[in-house]
C-alpha positions as CSV (number, residue, x, y, z in Angstrom):
1,X,0.0,0.2,-0.3
2,X,1.5,3.3,-0.9
3,X,1.0,6.5,0.9
4,X,-1.9,8.1,-0.8
5,X,-3.7,4.7,-0.3
6,X,-3.0,4.8,3.5
7,X,-3.8,8.2,3.6
8,X,-6.8,7.4,1.7
9,X,-7.7,4.5,4.4
10,X,-7.4,6.8,7.3
11,X,-9.1,9.8,5.7
12,X,-12.2,7.1,4.9
13,X,-12.0,5.7,8.7
14,X,-11.6,9.1,10.2
15,X,-14.7,10.9,8.1
16,X,-16.7,8.0,9.3
17,X,-15.9,7.8,13.2
18,X,-16.2,11.6,13.5
19,X,-19.1,11.8,11.5
20,X,-17.2,14.4,9.4
21,X,-18.4,15.8,5.7
22,X,-15.3,15.0,3.4
23,X,-15.2,18.8,1.9
24,X,-15.0,19.8,5.7
25,X,-12.0,17.6,6.3
26,X,-10.7,19.3,3.2
27,X,-11.5,22.7,4.1
28,X,-10.2,22.5,7.8
29,X,-7.2,20.4,7.0
30,X,-5.8,21.8,3.4
31,X,-8.0,25.0,2.6
32,X,-9.3,22.8,-0.2
33,X,-13.1,21.5,0.1
34,X,-12.0,19.2,-3.2
35,X,-9.2,17.1,-1.6
36,X,-11.0,14.0,-0.6
37,X,-12.6,14.2,-4.1
38,X,-9.1,14.4,-5.6
39,X,-7.7,11.7,-3.3
40,X,-10.2,9.2,-4.1
41,X,-9.7,9.7,-7.5
42,X,-6.2,8.9,-7.7
43,X,-4.3,12.3,-7.2
44,X,-1.4,12.8,-6.5
45,X,-0.4,14.6,-3.1
46,X,2.9,16.2,-1.7
47,X,4.1,14.9,1.7
48,X,3.5,18.4,3.2
49,X,-0.2,17.5,2.1
50,X,0.3,14.3,4.0
51,X,1.5,15.9,6.9
52,X,-1.1,18.6,7.0
53,X,-4.0,16.1,6.7
54,X,-2.6,13.7,9.4
55,X,-1.6,16.7,12.2
56,X,-5.3,17.2,11.7
57,X,-6.8,14.3,11.8
58,X,-4.5,13.7,15.1
59,X,-5.3,16.7,16.6
60,X,-9.4,16.2,16.1
61,X,-9.3,12.8,17.6
62,X,-7.5,14.2,20.6
63,X,-10.1,16.6,21.4
64,X,-8.0,19.5,20.3
65,X,-10.4,22.5,20.1
66,X,-7.7,24.6,18.0
67,X,-7.8,22.0,14.9
68,X,-11.6,23.4,14.2
69,X,-10.6,27.1,14.4
70,X,-11.4,29.8,17.3
71,X,-14.6,29.3,18.8
72,X,-17.1,32.4,17.3
73,X,-17.0,34.1,20.6
74,X,-12.9,34.2,20.5
75,X,-13.0,34.9,16.9
76,X,-14.6,38.4,17.3
77,X,-11.7,39.1,20.1
78,X,-8.8,37.8,17.7
79,X,-10.7,40.9,15.3
80,X,-10.6,43.5,17.6
81,X,-7.1,42.9,18.5
């Protein structure tokens, strides 16, 4: 199994476990809502992309709130600062 196939298996398991839409994973992890569709269709990916997606999934699985960005109440504070 190559890196792309391994990542795809991890992504599919993560999506099912977290009940997350593929577009959400792509947007939050690599700012690309079509990422999972491209991965499923066999597109090549860079090692940096693999690392970003894996880091996102590890953080989400660990319950890290920063993975999903600031809470709505916190977002306004950042802009005001």
